[in-house]
C-alpha positions as CSV (number, residue, x, y, z in Angstrom):
1,M,0.0,0.0,0.0
2,S,1.2,3.5,-0.8
3,D,2.3,5.5,2.3
4,H,-0.1,8.2,1.3
5,A,-3.0,6.1,0.1
6,P,-6.4,6.0,1.9
7,R,-6.8,3.3,4.5
8,E,-9.5,2.1,6.9
9,L,-9.4,2.5,10.7
10,V,-11.8,1.0,13.2
11,V,-13.0,3.2,16.0
12,K,-12.2,1.6,19.4
13,D,-13.9,4.3,21.5
14,V,-15.8,7.5,21.4
15,V,-15.1,9.9,24.2
16,K,-17.5,12.8,24.9
17,E,-15.1,15.6,25.8
18,T,-17.8,18.3,26.2
19,G,-21.4,18.7,25.2
20,D,-20.4,19.3,21.6
21,A,-16.9,17.7,21.2
22,H,-16.2,14.0,20.7
23,S,-12.8,12.2,20.4
24,L,-12.5,9.2,18.2
25,V,-9.9,6.7,19.4
26,F,-8.8,4.2,16.7
27,E,-7.8,0.6,17.1
28,G,-4.4,-0.8,16.1
29,S,-0.8,0.6,15.9
30,P,-0.8,4.2,14.8
31,M,0.6,5.4,11.6
32,P,3.7,7.5,12.0
33,Y,2.9,11.1,12.7
34,K,4.2,14.3,14.2
35,P,2.5,16.3,17.1
36,G,0.2,18.9,15.6
37,Q,-0.7,17.0,12.4
38,F,-4.2,16.1,11.3
39,L,-6.1,13.2,9.7
40,T,-8.5,13.6,6.7
41,L,-11.7,11.6,7.2
42,R,-14.0,10.5,4.4
43,I,-17.6,11.6,5.3
44,P,-20.5,9.9,3.5
45,S,-22.9,12.1,1.6
46,D,-26.0,11.6,-0.5
47,R,-24.4,13.6,-3.3
48,E,-20.8,12.6,-3.3
49,P,-18.2,11.5,-0.7
50,T,-16.6,14.5,0.9
51,A,-13.7,15.0,3.3
52,R,-12.9,16.9,6.5
53,C,-9.6,17.5,8.2
54,Y,-9.5,16.9,12.0
55,S,-6.4,17.4,14.2
56,L,-4.9,14.6,16.1
57,S,-5.2,15.2,19.9
58,S,-3.0,12.2,20.6
59,S,0.7,12.4,20.9
60,P,3.1,10.1,19.1
61,D,5.4,10.2,22.1
62,V,2.8,9.5,24.8
63,D,-0.3,7.8,23.4
64,D,-0.5,4.2,22.1
65,L,-3.5,4.9,19.8
66,L,-4.5,7.5,17.3
67,K,-7.1,10.0,18.4
68,V,-8.8,12.9,16.7
69,T,-11.2,15.3,18.4
70,V,-14.2,16.8,16.5
71,K,-16.3,19.7,17.7
72,R,-19.7,20.4,16.3
73,T,-20.0,23.6,14.3
74,V,-23.2,25.4,13.3
75,D,-24.4,23.9,10.0
76,G,-21.2,21.8,9.9
77,Y,-22.1,18.8,7.8
78,G,-18.9,16.8,8.6
79,S,-18.7,17.5,12.3
80,N,-22.3,16.9,12.9
81,W,-22.2,13.6,11.0
82,V,-19.2,12.4,13.0
83,C,-20.7,13.3,16.4
84,D,-24.1,11.8,15.5
85,N,-23.1,8.6,13.7
86,I,-19.7,7.3,14.7
87,T,-19.8,4.7,17.4
88,P,-17.3,2.1,18.6
89,G,-16.8,-0.5,15.8
90,T,-17.4,2.0,13.0
91,T,-14.9,1.8,10.2
92,V,-13.7,5.2,8.9
93,E,-11.6,5.7,5.8
94,V,-8.8,8.2,6.3
95,L,-5.8,9.7,4.6
96,P,-2.5,9.4,6.5
97,P,-1.4,12.2,9.0
98,A,-0.4,15.4,7.3
99,G,0.3,19.0,8.1
100,H,3.2,21.3,9.1
101,F,1.9,22.7,12.4
102,T,4.7,21.1,14.4
103,P,7.7,22.5,16.3
104,R,11.1,22.2,14.7
105,D,12.5,21.5,18.2
106,L,10.3,19.9,20.8
107,G,13.0,20.7,23.4
108,A,12.6,24.5,23.0
109,D,10.5,26.9,25.0
110,L,7.1,27.4,23.3
111,L,4.3,29.9,23.4
112,L,0.9,28.3,22.5
113,F,-2.5,29.8,21.8
114,A,-5.7,27.8,21.4
115,G,-9.3,28.9,21.0
116,G,-12.1,26.3,21.4
117,S,-11.3,23.1,19.4
118,G,-8.0,24.7,18.4
119,I,-6.7,23.0,21.5
120,T,-6.6,19.7,19.6
121,P,-3.3,20.0,17.8
122,V,-1.9,22.1,20.6
123,I,-2.3,19.5,23.3
124,S,-0.6,17.0,21.0
125,I,2.4,19.4,20.9
126,I,2.3,20.0,24.6
127,K,2.3,16.2,25.5
128,S,5.2,15.5,23.1
129,A,7.2,18.5,24.3
130,L,6.8,17.6,27.9
131,K,7.8,14.0,27.2
132,R,10.8,14.6,24.9
133,G,12.1,18.0,25.8
134,R,13.0,20.1,28.8
135,G,11.7,23.5,27.7
136,T,9.0,25.6,29.3
137,L,5.5,25.9,27.7
138,A,3.0,28.7,28.2
139,L,-0.6,28.2,26.9
140,V,-3.4,30.7,26.5
141,Y,-6.6,28.8,26.0
142,A,-9.8,30.8,25.2
143,N,-13.3,29.4,25.4
144,R,-16.9,30.6,25.6
145,D,-17.4,29.3,29.1
146,E,-16.1,26.6,31.5
147,A,-18.4,23.9,30.0
148,S,-16.7,24.5,26.6
149,V,-13.2,23.7,27.8
150,I,-11.9,20.6,26.0
151,F,-9.2,18.5,27.8
152,G,-9.7,20.7,31.0
153,L,-8.8,17.8,33.3
154,E,-6.0,16.6,31.2
155,L,-4.4,20.1,31.1
156,A,-4.8,20.4,34.8
157,E,-3.1,17.1,35.4
158,L,-0.2,18.0,33.0
159,S,0.2,21.3,34.9
160,R,0.2,19.5,38.2
161,T,2.8,17.0,37.1
162,H,5.0,19.6,35.3
163,P,4.6,22.8,37.5
164,D,8.0,24.2,36.5
165,R,7.4,23.6,32.8
166,L,3.8,24.2,31.9
167,V,1.7,27.3,32.6
168,V,-1.9,27.4,31.4
169,H,-3.9,30.6,31.2
170,H,-7.6,30.0,30.7
171,W,-9.7,32.8,29.2
172,L,-13.5,32.5,29.5
173,E,-15.6,34.8,27.4
174,S,-18.5,34.4,29.9
175,V,-16.2,35.9,32.6
176,Q,-13.7,38.1,30.8
177,G,-15.4,39.0,27.5
178,L,-13.7,38.5,24.2
179,P,-9.9,38.8,24.5
180,S,-8.5,41.9,22.8
181,S,-5.0,42.1,21.3
182,V,-4.0,44.6,24.0
183,Q,-5.1,42.2,26.8
184,L,-3.4,39.2,25.1
185,A,-0.2,41.2,24.7
186,E,0.0,42.0,28.4
187,L,-0.8,38.4,29.3
188,V,2.0,36.9,27.2
189,R,4.6,39.7,27.6
190,P,6.6,37.6,30.1
191,Y,6.9,34.7,27.6
192,V,8.0,36.7,24.5
193,D,11.6,35.8,24.7
194,G,12.5,34.5,21.3
195,R,10.4,31.3,21.6
196,E,8.2,30.0,18.7
197,S,4.5,30.7,18.9
198,F,1.7,28.3,17.7
199,I,-1.8,29.6,17.1
200,C,-5.0,27.6,16.4
201,G,-8.6,28.6,16.9
202,P,-11.4,30.8,15.4
203,G,-10.4,33.5,13.0
204,P,-11.0,36.5,15.2
205,Y,-9.0,35.0,18.0
206,M,-6.1,34.1,15.8
207,E,-6.2,37.6,14.4
208,A,-6.1,39.2,17.9
209,V,-3.2,36.9,18.8
210,N,-1.4,37.9,15.6
211,V,-1.8,41.6,16.4
212,A,-0.6,41.1,20.0
213,L,2.5,39.3,18.9
214,R,3.2,41.9,16.2
215,D,2.9,44.7,18.7
216,L,5.2,42.9,21.1
217,G,7.8,42.7,18.3
218,V,7.8,39.0,17.8
219,P,9.4,38.2,14.5
220,R,7.0,36.8,12.0
221,P,9.1,33.6,11.3
222,L,8.5,32.6,14.9
223,V,4.7,32.6,14.5
224,H,2.9,29.5,13.2
225,I,-0.8,29.4,12.4
226,E,-3.0,26.4,11.8
227,K,-5.9,27.3,9.6
228,F,-8.6,24.9,8.3
229,V,-11.0,25.7,5.5
230,S,-14.1,23.5,4.9
231,L,-13.3,21.3,2.0
232,S,-15.7,21.8,-0.9
233,G,-15.5,18.4,-2.5
234,T,-14.0,14.9,-2.3
235,T,-10.4,13.8,-2.3
236,W,-11.2,10.2,-3.0
237,G,-11.3,9.1,-6.6
238,A,-10.6,12.6,-8.0
239,P,-9.1,12.2,-11.5
240,V,-5.4,13.0,-12.1
241,E,-5.3,15.5,-14.9
242,V,-2.0,15.9,-16.7
243,V,-2.3,18.3,-19.6
244,D,0.3,17.3,-22.2
245,D,-0.8,18.9,-25.4
246,G,2.7,19.4,-26.9
247,G,2.9,22.9,-25.3
248,P,5.7,24.3,-23.3
249,T,7.3,22.2,-20.5
250,S,9.6,22.7,-17.6
251,T,11.9,20.3,-15.7
252,V,11.2,19.6,-12.1
253,H,13.6,18.0,-9.6
254,V,11.7,16.4,-6.8
255,E,13.1,15.2,-3.4
256,L,10.6,12.8,-1.8
257,D,11.1,10.2,0.9
258,G,14.9,10.3,0.4
259,D,14.8,9.8,-3.4
260,A,15.4,12.4,-6.1
261,K,13.5,12.4,-9.4
262,E,13.7,14.5,-12.5
263,L,10.5,14.9,-14.5
264,T,9.3,16.8,-17.5
265,W,6.5,19.1,-16.3
266,P,3.9,20.3,-18.8
267,Q,3.2,23.9,-17.9
268,Q,-0.6,23.5,-17.9
269,S,-0.5,20.7,-15.3
270,K,-0.5,20.9,-11.6
271,L,2.6,19.6,-9.8
272,L,0.7,17.1,-7.6
273,D,-1.2,15.6,-10.7
274,L,2.1,15.2,-12.4
275,L,3.7,13.4,-9.4
276,L,0.8,11.1,-9.0
277,A,0.6,10.3,-12.7
278,K,4.3,9.3,-12.6
279,G,3.7,7.0,-9.7
280,L,5.3,9.1,-7.0
281,D,3.8,8.6,-3.5
282,A,3.3,12.4,-2.9
283,P,1.2,13.3,0.1
284,Y,-2.1,15.1,-0.4
285,S,-5.5,15.6,1.1
286,C,-8.0,18.1,-0.3
287,R,-6.4,18.8,-3.7
288,Q,-8.2,22.2,-3.6
289,G,-5.8,24.5,-1.9
290,D,-7.7,24.3,1.3
291,C,-5.3,22.4,3.5
292,S,-1.5,22.0,3.8
293,A,-1.1,18.3,3.3
294,C,0.6,18.6,-0.1
295,A,2.9,21.4,0.9
296,C,6.5,21.2,-0.3
297,K,9.4,23.6,-0.3
298,L,10.4,25.4,-3.4
299,L,14.2,25.3,-3.5
300,E,14.8,26.6,-7.0
301,G,12.8,28.3,-9.8
302,E,9.4,29.9,-9.8
303,V,5.8,28.7,-9.7
304,T,2.3,30.2,-9.5
305,M,-0.5,28.8,-7.3
306,I,-4.0,28.8,-8.7
307,K,-5.5,28.9,-5.2
308,N,-4.2,29.2,-1.7
309,N,-6.4,29.4,1.4
310,V,-4.0,28.2,4.0
311,L,-0.4,29.3,3.5
312,E,0.4,32.6,5.2
313,Q,2.8,35.2,3.8
314,Q,5.6,33.9,6.0
315,D,5.1,30.4,4.7
316,L,5.4,31.7,1.1
317,D,8.4,33.8,2.0
318,E,10.0,30.6,3.4
319,G,9.4,28.8,0.1
320,W,6.4,26.7,0.9
321,I,4.0,25.9,-2.0
322,L,0.9,23.8,-2.4
323,A,1.7,21.1,-5.0
324,C,-2.0,20.6,-5.8
325,Q,-2.2,24.2,-7.0
326,S,1.2,24.9,-8.5
327,L,2.1,25.5,-12.1
328,P,5.6,26.2,-13.3
329,L,6.8,29.7,-14.4
330,S,10.5,28.9,-14.9
331,D,12.2,26.3,-17.1
332,V,13.7,24.5,-14.1
333,V,12.0,24.0,-10.7
334,K,13.4,22.1,-7.7
335,V,11.1,21.1,-4.8
336,S,11.6,19.1,-1.7
337,Y,9.1,17.2,0.6
338,D,12.1,16.3,2.8
339,A,13.2,19.9,3.7
C-alpha cells in the first residue's frame, strides 16, 4: 500500500469531551505522525463522498492509539455527521497524517495559543514537548465558558505534574469577555523571549493573537498558524489531470522520501497531478488549496499557485507551496518534501 493512500481505521472508543466535542480513538498501531498534524476523514454524503480534516489530539510520544477530536460547528455537515453517527466499531476511511503545524525543536521553549477546538493540535504538541524536551511551555486557552473547555482535566493534570514547565492561562468569554489584542499582549509579555508561537482557533481569536505578537515585536518567522477551510469536495477518486498537449514544458527536480527524481513538467499541469501520474507517492488531502497536506518547499525556480487558502505570507516567504495548485513559471524547478 502507498504510504499516502487512503486506509480504513476502526473506532475503538468515542469519548464525549464536552457537550459538543467528541474524540475518536482508533484501534491498532498508529501510523507514523508528528505532534500537531491532522487526519483527513471521508464523510458519507447523498451527493458525493466528501472529506474533512481533523487534528490529532493524541501524541506520538505518549499515546499508544491515534485520536482525533471533533467539535460540532453550526451547519457543519462533517462535524455533525461524525458526532451523530460514529460509534465504537465504526470503520472510517482516512488519509494518513499530514500538516506542518509542528515545532522544529520539541525541546525548545514554546508559546501556545488555542481557542475552542483549536486546543486539539496544541495538546498533542504539549504532550510531546513535555515528554521529549526540557523547555518551558505557556498556553493561553480561550473558550466561551467553563463547559466549553476541552481537555480541561488533562491540562490540569499536566500542569500539576510539570509545574515548573507548563503554565496554562484560561480565558473564558463568559467571565472576561472576548480577548483583545492589548489584553493578550499584556498576558503573554513575560513569555515573549525568542520562543516560537503556535496559534490555532477561530479566525477573530487568531487575528487578535497575531496583532498582539506583532505589537510585542515577535518576528513573523517565529509565529505559526494552523488554519482549516471547509473542503468543498472529495479527495477520493478525483481524477489525475496531466495536460500534455505538446505545449511548453519545464523540468522539475523532486526530493521525496529520500529519493530524487527529474521529470518533464507540462506547464498547464498541476505539480501534484504530475507526481501522482508518474507513480510518486506524494502526500495530499483536499487537492483544492484548502489544507497544507501537499505542501512542499520550493528550492529553486518559480511557480504560481491557482488557489491558496492556508499558507500565510511567512510560509510563502520561506518557500512553501501547495503542490496541488502549483504551475511552473520557470524552465527549471526544484522542490523538496524532505526539507
